KOLZA-438054 format. One record per residue (C-alpha): residue in three letters; y, z, x. Coordinates in steps of 0.5 Angstrom, whole numbers, padded with zeros to 4 digits, always signed. Layout:
ALAYZX;...
//
This chain:
MET+0086-0086-0069;PRO+0086-0082-0062;LEU+0078-0077-0061;VAL+0077-0070-0058;PRO+0070-0071-0057;LEU+0067-0064-0058;ARG+0062-0060-0054;TYR+0059-0054-0059;LEU+0062-0055-0065;VAL+0061-0059-0072;LEU+0066-0060-0077;PHE+0065-0062-0084;PRO+0070-0064-0090;GLY+0073-0058-0093;MET+0074-0054-0087;ILE+0079-0050-0082;ALA+0076-0049-0076;PRO+0080-0047-0069;ILE+0079-0052-0063;SER+0080-0050-0056;LEU+0082-0056-0051;GLY+0081-0056-0044;ARG+0080-0064-0043;ALA+0086-0068-0041;CYS+0084-0072-0046;SER+0083-0068-0050;ILE+0090-0064-0049;ALA+0093-0071-0049;ALA+0089-0074-0056;ALA+0093-0068-0060;GLN+0099-0069-0057;GLU+0099-0076-0059;ALA+0097-0074-0065;VAL+0102-0068-0067;ARG+0108-0072-0065;SER+0106-0078-0070;GLY+0104-0074-0076;ARG+0097-0077-0075;PRO+0091-0074-0076;VAL+0085-0075-0071;GLY+0077-0077-0070;LEU+0072-0072-0068;LEU+0066-0074-0065;LEU+0061-0070-0063;GLN+0059-0072-0056;HIS+0050-0073-0054;ASP+0050-0069-0048;SER+0054-0062-0048;GLU+0055-0062-0040;VAL+0056-0069-0039;GLU+0065-0067-0037;MET+0069-0073-0039;PRO+0064-0077-0044;GLU+0065-0086-0045;PRO+0065-0088-0051;GLU+0058-0090-0050;GLN+0056-0082-0050;LEU+0059-0080-0057;HIS+0056-0080-0064;ARG+0060-0086-0067;THR+0060-0082-0074;GLY+0066-0077-0075;THR+0070-0073-0079;VAL+0078-0074-0079;ALA+0082-0068-0080;THR+0089-0066-0081;VAL+0093-0062-0075;LEU+0096-0057-0078;ARG+0098-0052-0071;TYR+0099-0055-0064;ILE+0099-0047-0059;SER+0100-0050-0052;GLY+0099-0041-0049;GLN+0103-0038-0043;ASP+0095-0039-0039;GLY+0094-0046-0039;ALA+0089-0045-0045;ASN+0090-0050-0052;TYR+0088-0050-0059;LEU+0088-0055-0065;VAL+0087-0052-0070;CYS+0085-0057-0076;GLN+0083-0059-0083;GLY+0077-0063-0085;GLU+0078-0070-0089;HIS+0074-0074-0090;ARG+0069-0079-0085;PHE+0070-0084-0082;ARG+0066-0089-0078;ILE+0067-0092-0071;ARG+0068-0101-0071;GLU+0070-0102-0064;PHE+0074-0096-0058;VAL+0080-0098-0055;ALA+0082-0098-0049;GLY+0090-0097-0046;PHE+0091-0090-0047;PRO+0090-0084-0044;PHE+0085-0080-0048;HIS+0079-0084-0053;ALA+0082-0089-0058;ALA+0077-0093-0063;ARG+0079-0097-0070;VAL+0076-0093-0075;GLN+0073-0094-0081;GLU+0074-0089-0087;ILE+0068-0087-0091;GLU+0072-0084-0097;ASP+0067-0078-0102;SER+0063-0080-0107;GLU+0063-0076-0114;GLU+0058-0080-0117;GLN+0056-0076-0124;SER+0048-0077-0126;PRO+0045-0073-0130;ASP+0040-0073-0122;ILE+0048-0071-0119;GLN+0049-0065-0123;ALA+0041-0062-0123;ARG+0042-0062-0115;PHE+0050-0059-0115;LEU+0048-0053-0121;GLN+0040-0051-0116;LEU+0046-0052-0110;LYS+0051-0046-0114;GLU+0046-0043-0115;LYS+0043-0043-0108;ALA+0049-0042-0104;ALA+0050-0035-0108;GLU+0044-0034-0106;VAL+0044-0034-0099;ILE+0053-0032-0099;ASP+0048-0025-0102;LEU+0044-0025-0097;LEU+0049-0026-0092;PRO+0051-0019-0087;GLN+0057-0016-0087;ALA+0059-0024-0092;PRO+0066-0022-0096;ALA+0067-0022-0104;GLU+0072-0030-0103;LEU+0066-0033-0101;ALA+0061-0033-0107;SER+0069-0033-0111;ALA+0070-0040-0108;ALA+0063-0043-0108;ASP+0063-0042-0115;ASN+0071-0045-0116;ILE+0069-0051-0113;SER+0067-0058-0119;SER+0066-0062-0114;ALA+0058-0063-0111;SER+0061-0068-0103;ILE+0065-0061-0103;LEU+0060-0056-0104;ALA+0053-0059-0100;ASP+0058-0060-0094;PHE+0062-0053-0096;ILE+0054-0050-0095;ALA+0052-0053-0090;GLY+0058-0052-0086;LEU+0057-0044-0088;ILE+0050-0044-0086;ASP+0046-0043-0079;LEU+0045-0049-0076;PRO+0043-0053-0070;LEU+0049-0058-0068;LEU+0043-0064-0068;GLN+0042-0063-0076;LYS+0050-0061-0078;GLN+0051-0068-0075;GLU+0046-0071-0079;LEU+0049-0068-0086;ILE+0054-0072-0083;GLU+0052-0079-0081;THR+0049-0078-0089;ILE+0053-0081-0093;ASP+0049-0082-0100;LEU+0051-0075-0104;GLN+0044-0075-0106;ASP+0040-0074-0101;ARG+0046-0070-0098;ILE+0045-0065-0102;ASP+0037-0065-0102;LYS+0038-0064-0095;VAL+0041-0058-0096;LEU+0037-0055-0101;ASP+0032-0056-0096;HIS+0035-0052-0090;LEU+0037-0047-0096;VAL+0032-0045-0098;ARG+0029-0044-0090;ARG+0035-0040-0090;ILE+0034-0036-0095;GLU+0026-0034-0094;VAL+0028-0032-0087;LEU+0035-0027-0089;LYS+0030-0025-0094;LEU+0024-0024-0089;SER+0031-0020-0085;GLN+0032-0016-0090;GLU+0024-0013-0092;ILE+0025-0011-0084;ASN+0031-0007-0085;GLU+0029-0004-0092;GLN+0022-0003-0088;THR+0025+0000-0082;ARG+0033+0003-0083;GLU+0029+0010-0085;ARG+0026+0010-0078;ILE+0030+0007-0073;ASP+0036+0012-0069;ASP+0042+0010-0064;ARG+0036+0008-0060;GLN+0032+0005-0063;ARG+0037-0001-0066;GLU+0035-0006-0061;TYR+0027-0006-0062;LEU+0030-0007-0069;LEU+0035-0013-0066;ARG+0029-0015-0062;GLU+0024-0015-0067;GLN+0028-0019-0073;ILE+0029-0025-0067;LYS+0023-0025-0065;THR+0020-0026-0074;ILE+0026-0031-0075;GLN+0023-0035-0069;ARG+0017-0035-0071;GLU+0019-0037-0078;LEU+0023-0043-0076;GLY+0017-0045-0072;GLU+0021-0043-0065;SER+0015-0037-0062;GLU+0013-0041-0055;ASP+0019-0040-0053;ILE+0019-0032-0054;ASN+0016-0030-0048;SER+0016-0032-0042;ASP+0013-0027-0038;VAL+0007-0028-0042;ARG+0006-0033-0041;ASP+0006-0033-0034;ILE+0001-0028-0034;GLU-0002-0034-0039;GLN-0003-0039-0033;ALA-0005-0033-0027;ILE-0011-0030-0031;ALA-0013-0037-0031;ARG-0012-0038-0025;SER-0016-0031-0021;GLY-0024-0034-0023;MET-0025-0027-0026;PRO-0032-0025-0029;GLU-0033-0027-0038;GLU-0033-0020-0040;VAL-0027-0019-0035;GLU-0022-0024-0037;ALA-0025-0023-0045;HIS-0023-0015-0044;VAL-0016-0018-0041;ARG-0015-0022-0046;LYS-0015-0018-0053;GLU-0009-0013-0047;LEU-0005-0020-0048;GLN-0006-0022-0054;ARG-0003-0014-0056;LEU+0003-0015-0051;GLU+0004-0021-0055;ARG+0005-0017-0063;MET+0009-0011-0059;PRO+0016-0012-0059;GLU+0019-0012-0052;ALA+0024-0005-0051;SER+0019-0002-0054;ALA+0016+0003-0047;GLU+0008+0001-0048;TYR+0010-0006-0046;ALA+0013-0006-0039;MET+0006-0001-0039;GLN+0001-0006-0040;CYS+0006-0012-0037;THR+0004-0008-0031;TYR-0002-0008-0033;LEU-0003-0015-0033;GLU-0001-0017-0027;TRP-0005-0012-0024;MET-0011-0016-0027;SER-0009-0023-0026;GLU-0006-0022-0018;LEU-0013-0018-0016;PRO-0018-0022-0013;TRP-0024-0022-0018;ALA-0027-0030-0014;THR-0022-0031-0008;MET-0026-0029+0000;THR-0025-0031+0006;GLU-0028-0037+0010;GLU-0033-0032+0015;ARG-0034-0035+0022;ILE-0039-0032+0026;ASP-0039-0033+0034;ILE-0043-0029+0038;ALA-0040-0029+0044;ALA-0033-0031+0042;ALA-0034-0025+0038;ARG-0036-0020+0045;ARG-0030-0024+0049;ILE-0026-0021+0043;LEU-0029-0014+0044;ASP-0028-0014+0051;GLU-0021-0016+0050;ASP-0018-0011+0047;HIS-0023-0004+0049;PHE-0025-0002+0055;SER-0032+0000+0055;LEU-0035+0003+0048;HIS-0042-0001+0049;LYS-0046+0003+0044;ALA-0041+0001+0039;LYS-0039-0006+0042;ARG-0047-0007+0041;ARG-0048-0004+0034;ILE-0042-0008+0032;LEU-0045-0015+0035;GLU-0052-0013+0031;TYR-0048-0013+0025;LEU-0044-0019+0025;ALA-0052-0023+0028;VAL-0055-0020+0023;ARG-0049-0022+0018;LYS-0050-0030+0020;LEU-0058-0029+0019;ASN-0058-0027+0012;PRO-0050-0028+0009;ASP-0052-0025+0002;GLY-0055-0018+0004;LYS-0051-0011+0005;SER-0046-0010+0009;PRO-0048-0003+0012;ILE-0042+0004+0012;LEU-0041+0004+0019;CYS-0036+0011+0021;PHE-0034+0012+0029;VAL-0034+0019+0031;GLY-0028+0021+0036;PRO-0022+0025+0039;PRO-0016+0023+0038;GLY-0014+0017+0042;VAL-0020+0014+0044;GLY-0018+0006+0040;LYS-0023+0009+0034;THR-0017+0005+0028;SER-0016+0000+0035;LEU-0023-0002+0033;GLY-0024-0003+0027;GLN-0018-0009+0027;SER-0022-0012+0034;ILE-0027-0012+0028;ALA-0024-0016+0024;ARG-0021-0021+0028;ALA-0028-0023+0030;THR-0029-0023+0023;GLY-0023-0027+0022;ARG-0023-0023+0016;LYS-0016-0021+0013;PHE-0016-0013+0016;VAL-0013-0006+0012;ARG-0013+0000+0013;VAL-0012+0006+0009;SER-0010+0013+0010;LEU-0014+0020+0008;GLY-0011+0025+0012;GLY-0009+0029+0008;VAL-0012+0027+0001;HIS-0013+0032-0004;ASP-0014+0028-0011;GLU-0019+0024-0014;ALA-0014+0020-0017;GLU-0011+0017-0011;ILE-0018+0014-0009;ARG-0021+0012-0016;GLY-0014+0012-0020;HIS-0011+0014-0026;ARG-0011+0013-0033;ARG-0007+0008-0036;THR-0005+0013-0042;TYR-0001+0016-0036;VAL+0007+0015-0034;GLY+0007+0012-0028;ALA-0001+0010-0028;MET-0002+0008-0022;PRO-0009+0004-0019;GLY-0013+0007-0013;ASN-0012+0007-0006;ILE-0019+0001-0006;VAL-0015-0003-0011;GLN-0008-0003-0009;ALA-0011-0004-0001;ILE-0016-0010-0004;ARG-0010-0014-0007;LYS-0005-0012-0001;ALA-0012-0017+0003;GLY-0010-0022-0002;THR-0020-0023-0002;ARG-0026-0020-0004;ASN-0029-0020+0002;CYS-0024-0016+0008;VAL-0025-0010+0012;MET-0022-0004+0011;MET-0021+0002+0015;LEU-0021+0010+0011;ASP-0019+0012+0017;GLU-0019+0021+0018;MET-0024+0022+0013;ASP-0024+0029+0016;LYS-0018+0031+0013;LEU-0020+0029+0006;ALA-0017+0036+0001;THR-0019+0038-0005;GLY-0015+0040-0009;LEU-0014+0042-0017;HIS-0015+0036-0019;GLY-0022+0034-0016;ASP-0026+0031-0011;PRO-0024+0026-0007;ALA-0029+0025-0003;ALA-0034+0026-0008;ALA-0029+0020-0012;LEU-0032+0016-0004;LEU-0039+0016-0006;GLU-0040+0011-0011;VAL-0035+0006-0006;LEU-0038+0007+0000;ASP-0046+0006-0004;PRO-0047-0001-0001;GLU-0053+0000-0008;GLN-0048+0002-0014;ASN-0041-0001-0011;ALA-0042-0007-0014;THR-0040-0005-0020;PHE-0035-0001-0018;ARG-0030+0002-0024;ASP-0022+0003-0022;ASN-0020+0009-0027;TYR-0013+0004-0029;LEU-0016-0001-0028;GLY-0022+0000-0034;GLN-0026-0006-0031;PRO-0032-0006-0026;PHE-0030-0009-0020;ASP-0035-0012-0015;LEU-0033-0008-0007;SER-0041-0011-0003;LYS-0037-0017+0000;VAL-0031-0010+0003;MET-0032-0008+0011;PHE-0032-0002+0010;ILE-0031+0002+0016;GLY-0029+0010+0017;THR-0027+0014+0021;ALA-0026+0021+0024;ASN-0026+0026+0030;VAL-0030+0031+0027;LEU-0036+0031+0021;ASP-0037+0037+0019;THR-0032+0037+0015;ILE-0035+0031+0011;PRO-0040+0033+0006;ALA-0046+0031+0007;ALA-0048+0026+0002;LEU-0042+0024+0004;GLN-0045+0023+0011;ASP-0052+0020+0009;ARG-0049+0013+0007;MET-0044+0012+0014;GLU-0048+0010+0019;VAL-0045+0014+0024;LEU-0042+0012+0032;HIS-0040+0017+0036;ILE-0034+0015+0041;PRO-0033+0019+0048;GLY-0029+0021+0052;TYR-0027+0016+0057;THR-0027+0019+0065;GLU-0023+0018+0070;GLU-0025+0012+0072;GLU-0025+0009+0065;LYS-0018+0011+0064;LEU-0015+0008+0071;GLU-0017+0002+0068;ILE-0016+0002+0061;ALA-0008+0004+0064;ARG-0009-0003+0068;ARG-0012-0007+0063;PHE-0007-0006+0056;LEU-0003+0001+0057;VAL+0001-0001+0063;ALA+0003-0008+0061;ARG+0004-0005+0053;GLN+0010+0000+0055;LEU+0013-0005+0060;GLU+0013-0011+0055;ALA+0016-0003+0051;ASP+0021-0002+0056;GLY+0023-0009+0056;LEU+0021-0010+0063;SER+0017-0016+0068;PRO+0013-0013+0072;VAL+0016-0015+0078;GLN+0022-0009+0076;CYS+0018-0004+0075;GLU+0011-0002+0079;LEU+0005+0004+0078;GLY+0001+0004+0084;GLU-0005+0006+0084;GLY-0004+0014+0087;ALA+0000+0014+0082;LEU-0003+0013+0075;GLN-0010+0017+0079;ALA-0004+0021+0081;VAL-0002+0021+0072;ILE-0009+0023+0070;ARG-0011+0028+0075;GLY-0004+0033+0074;TYR-0001+0031+0067;THR-0005+0029+0061;ARG-0013+0033+0060;GLU-0015+0029+0055;ALA-0022+0025+0052;GLY-0018+0019+0050;VAL-0011+0015+0053;ARG-0007+0017+0048;ASN-0002+0022+0053;LEU-0003+0019+0058;GLU+0000+0012+0054;ARG+0006+0016+0053;GLU+0007+0019+0060;ILE+0007+0011+0062;GLY+0012+0010+0057;ASN+0016+0017+0060;VAL+0015+0013+0068;PHE+0018+0007+0066;ARG+0024+0009+0061;HIS+0027+0012+0067;VAL+0026+0006+0071;ALA+0029+0002+0066;MET+0036+0007+0066;GLN+0036+0005+0072;VAL+0035-0003+0072;ALA+0040-0003+0067;GLU+0046+0003+0070;GLY+0045-0004+0077;CYS+0043+0001+0082;ALA+0037-0003+0082;GLN+0033-0009+0081;GLU+0025-0007+0084;VAL+0023+0000+0084;ARG+0016+0002+0086;VAL+0014+0009+0083;GLY+0009+0012+0088;GLU+0005+0018+0087;ASP+0010+0023+0091;ASP+0016+0020+0086;LEU+0012+0023+0080;ALA+0015+0030+0081;ASP+0023+0027+0081;ILE+0021+0024+0075;LEU+0016+0028+0071;GLY+0017+0035+0074;PRO+0012+0038+0076;LYS+0003+0038+0075;LYS+0002+0040+0068;PHE-0005+0041+0070;GLU-0008+0045+0076;SER-0015+0047+0078;GLU-0015+0054+0078;ILE-0022+0055+0077;ALA-0023+0058+0084;LEU-0018+0063+0083;ARG-0021+0065+0075;THR-0028+0067+0079;SER-0027+0069+0086;LEU-0027+0076+0083;PRO-0034+0078+0079;GLY-0035+0079+0072;VAL-0031+0072+0070;ALA-0037+0064+0069;THR-0035+0058+0067;GLY-0037+0056+0060;LEU-0037+0049+0056;ALA-0033+0048+0049;TRP-0032+0042+0044;THR-0026+0042+0040;PRO-0025+0036+0035;SER-0020+0034+0041;GLY-0025+0033+0047;GLY-0029+0038+0050;ASP-0026+0043+0055;ILE-0027+0048+0059;LEU-0028+0056+0057;PHE-0027+0061+0062;ILE-0031+0069+0060;GLU-0029+0076+0063;ALA-0032+0081+0063;SER-0029+0088+0065;ARG-0032+0094+0066;THR-0028+0101+0064;PRO-0030+0109+0065;GLY-0032+0110+0057;SER-0037+0111+0051;GLY-0042+0104+0051;LYS-0038+0100+0046;LEU-0037+0092+0046;ILE-0030+0091+0047;LEU-0029+0083+0045;THR-0022+0080+0045;GLY-0020+0072+0045;GLN-0018+0071+0036;LEU-0026+0071+0036;GLY-0031+0067+0030;ASP-0036+0071+0027;VAL-0041+0067+0030;MET-0039+0067+0037;LYS-0038+0076+0037;GLU-0044+0075+0034;SER-0047+0071+0041;ALA-0043+0076+0045;GLN-0048+0083+0042;ALA-0054+0079+0044;ALA-0051+0078+0050;LEU-0050+0085+0052;THR-0057+0087+0048;LEU-0060+0082+0053;VAL-0057+0085+0060;LYS-0059+0091+0057;ALA-0067+0089+0056;HIS-0067+0086+0063;SER-0063+0091+0066;ALA-0070+0094+0071;GLU-0071+0087+0073;LEU-0064+0086+0075;CYS-0063+0092+0078;ILE-0058+0095+0074;ASN-0058+0103+0073;ALA-0058+0104+0065;ASP-0053+0110+0065;VAL-0047+0104+0067;PHE-0047+0102+0059;ASP-0048+0108+0057;ARG-0042+0111+0061;ASN-0038+0105+0060;ASP-0034+0101+0055;ILE-0035+0093+0056;HIS-0029+0088+0054;LEU-0031+0081+0054;HIS-0025+0076+0053;VAL-0024+0070+0052;PRO-0018+0067+0056;ALA-0013+0063+0050;GLY-0012+0069+0045;GLY-0008+0065+0041;MET-0014+0059+0040;PRO-0019+0062+0034;LYS-0025+0060+0039;ASP-0033+0061+0036;GLY-0039+0057+0037;PRO-0046+0060+0039;SER-0045+0056+0044;ALA-0042+0060+0050;GLY-0049+0066+0050;VAL-0051+0063+0057;ALA-0043+0064+0060;MET-0044+0071+0057;TYR-0050+0074+0059;VAL-0048+0070+0065;ALA-0040+0073+0065;LEU-0044+0081+0064;THR-0050+0080+0069;SER-0044+0078+0075;LEU-0040+0084+0073;VAL-0046+0089+0073;ARG-0049+0087+0080;GLY-0042+0085+0083;LYS-0044+0077+0085;PRO-0038+0073+0083;VAL-0042+0067+0079;ARG-0039+0060+0084;ASN-0033+0057+0083;ASP-0036+0050+0081;CYS-0040+0051+0076;ALA-0041+0050+0069;MET-0046+0053+0063;THR-0047+0052+0056;GLY-0052+0054+0051;GLU-0054+0058+0046;ILE-0059+0065+0048;SER-0064+0070+0045;LEU-0067+0075+0044;ARG-0073+0073+0048;GLY-0069+0071+0054;MET-0070+0063+0052;VAL-0063+0058+0052;LEU-0064+0054+0045;PRO-0059+0046+0045;VAL-0053+0045+0042;GLY-0048+0040+0041;GLY-0043+0036+0044;VAL-0046+0035+0051;LYS-0042+0028+0052;GLU-0035+0031+0051;LYS-0038+0037+0055;VAL-0040+0033+0062;LEU-0034+0029+0060;ALA-0030+0036+0060;ALA-0034+0039+0067;LEU-0031+0032+0071;ARG-0024+0032+0069;ALA-0024+0040+0071;GLY-0027+0039+0078;ILE-0034+0041+0077;ARG-0040+0040+0080;VAL-0045+0043+0077;VAL-0047+0044+0070;MET-0053+0047+0067;LEU-0055+0045+0060;PRO-0061+0047+0055;GLY-0067+0044+0057;ARG-0068+0042+0050;ASN-0062+0037+0051;ARG-0064+0033+0057;LYS-0066+0026+0052;GLU-0058+0027+0051;LEU-0058+0025+0058;ASP-0058+0017+0058;GLU-0050+0018+0052;ILE-0047+0021+0058;PRO-0043+0015+0063;GLU-0047+0013+0068;GLU-0040+0015+0073;ALA-0041+0022+0071;ARG-0048+0022+0072;LYS-0047+0021+0079;ALA-0040+0024+0080;LEU-0044+0032+0077;ARG-0051+0035+0078;PHE-0055+0037+0073;VAL-0059+0043+0072;TRP-0063+0045+0066;LEU-0065+0051+0062;ASP-0071+0054+0059;THR-0069+0061+0059;VAL-0063+0066+0063;ASP-0067+0067+0069;ASP-0067+0059+0070;ALA-0058+0061+0070;LEU-0057+0066+0074;ARG-0062+0064+0079;GLU-0056+0058+0080;ALA-0050+0061+0078;ILE-0050+0068+0082;GLY-0057+0068+0087;ASN-0058+0072+0093;MET-0060+0077+0088;ILE-0067+0081+0088;ILE-0069+0080+0082;GLY-0077+0084+0080;GLY-0079+0083+0087;GLU-0077+0077+0088;GLU-0071+0074+0092;TRP-0067+0069+0088;VAL-0064+0066+0093;ARG-0058+0060+0090;LYS-0059+0053+0093;SER-0053+0049+0097;THR-0050+0043+0094;SER-0046+0038+0099;
//
């Protein structure tokens, strides 16, 4: 008998089924059966993936089938329509044919009519009618056909082919020759299938009124899940649940958190996959299982190596480096201590952010940066509640997950740029994050469980402290990072900026050389800033100009000197205009503090015939206007001592102007400069052009202390000032001023406004005493 191996079909006697033929041996067997008018043997192969099965890979019991029709399509496909007749068993395979062939023993169906068989036959007919009634969209002829079958053997095979069973179970029924045993097995399968179909029908009846077209997929998935659970196949329903469960076991989360997460996992198992909440629950559990609850980077603390790394990455910044090394030393002696919260405050471009990266490199920790500039929603710090669509954890937890470790270095950048919006105050949300006594139980709204942040080393950066709430400042140790002097900028350019820009522009040190004189000219004539960011841009402009020449083949080695800068960068952007601006009476040079560092400030006073009004221009704030009014009152009060005719104030209007009128200005520290400018105006004596001053004045003529002394002194040094007048009560801050600035400048400490006049104007007779300005070399 020619044999046709089948992959996915078991044909029972009495059944008619089409069979698709793809293998050459199967096509040859079918053609031989059609040519000779003989039946074929249909056998199930053990492994459906095997393309060309060997005889030992075929089952030994199959079905003898009559070929009703053989179809050969135009597309090369071949089909065989067969009707099962009876069972057969292979005795031996026969070789020498282009198809599988064997000598077989045909097995005739038993027609036993014992009482046991008759009883089982009636029960089988009853169950068959029940299952056909439960089948969805079953044709009416099917129930009639089953009812008209009078043979128990034929009915058992008919029902076995009708119900949905795995292939191996169908093959087991083919191999069951004893009729009573076969009927018992079919009845067992029927009972289970009826229970599943009844359960499915109950689900249909319960949900039919509540579903629409969009919920149809949900219903089908729910039915499949229920049916599979009844069949004992629920372990294969959802691989996502198994993956999450394994991740939870590996995460090392605390016991109370794990108990909560496993409870949420049980909820996920009961959810239909098509529901919207299923995806939200999956995302939540993934976040919980992927957080580094117990993962910590091994911390290596070598003070000497850390000092070397900090010196390699940054020049100067001695105070900040010393504090970092102190922290590492304490950490080495007390590993379980609480980490302090450091906050670097200084103008842009002085290396605050890169200092945090150096700390991470020195300690061997992971580094993550959280930008707080423009954050105006509390949820961006503390997370959204899971009830909202698209909810996510806050930036703190997201950064922890990105770092993959619980003891990373986290840089909170631009803390002074936090904003307050309609959705809460993010600065207030940071209070718990940055408190070493509280952040061990930080609670993100999305997680809903406490997370330990005590091992994280937080480092904040800001340009100013004014916009940071006092409560938040209290939780941090503030380290002020001043601007750089010209000598420091020159050294930074030599060590870091030139090499970095050469690499960025694809040049080698041989192809382009920037002389030291040219570097100094760039620092003095093209930049005036506290940091080095604009200096690096200007150096990059020079190198890009050279790179274009090298790329065009016009030059191979270029040395840029000071004389070449005008052709490359254009004319100088900053010129020393002090002598020009202070050559007339009524002009004084003050010192101002800005978020970008210190700067010089010119105070210009003029008088015109009028009625004694004080006119203030230059977009001055309320505090600065009050300082101007106090300065004028003080000049009027000391008019006799200054040998000034009091009528001059009644017959003239005093106009006080601060140039750069497009920029708002405020603060009390310009009081001394205003007083000196007004005195210079009414006495007609110019203020010395190499002197700058700062300080608040009182109506008693006292000079009060001001802030930002270090930044103001560095600004005076950059502008070419030689004498700096400061309040005497700021003398304690002299040690914080860089040594280079202390050597290049002469400091005059003011207790009263008379001290300022003596130094700034001099050569005046006041109250019978002649003041002669001291000559300075």
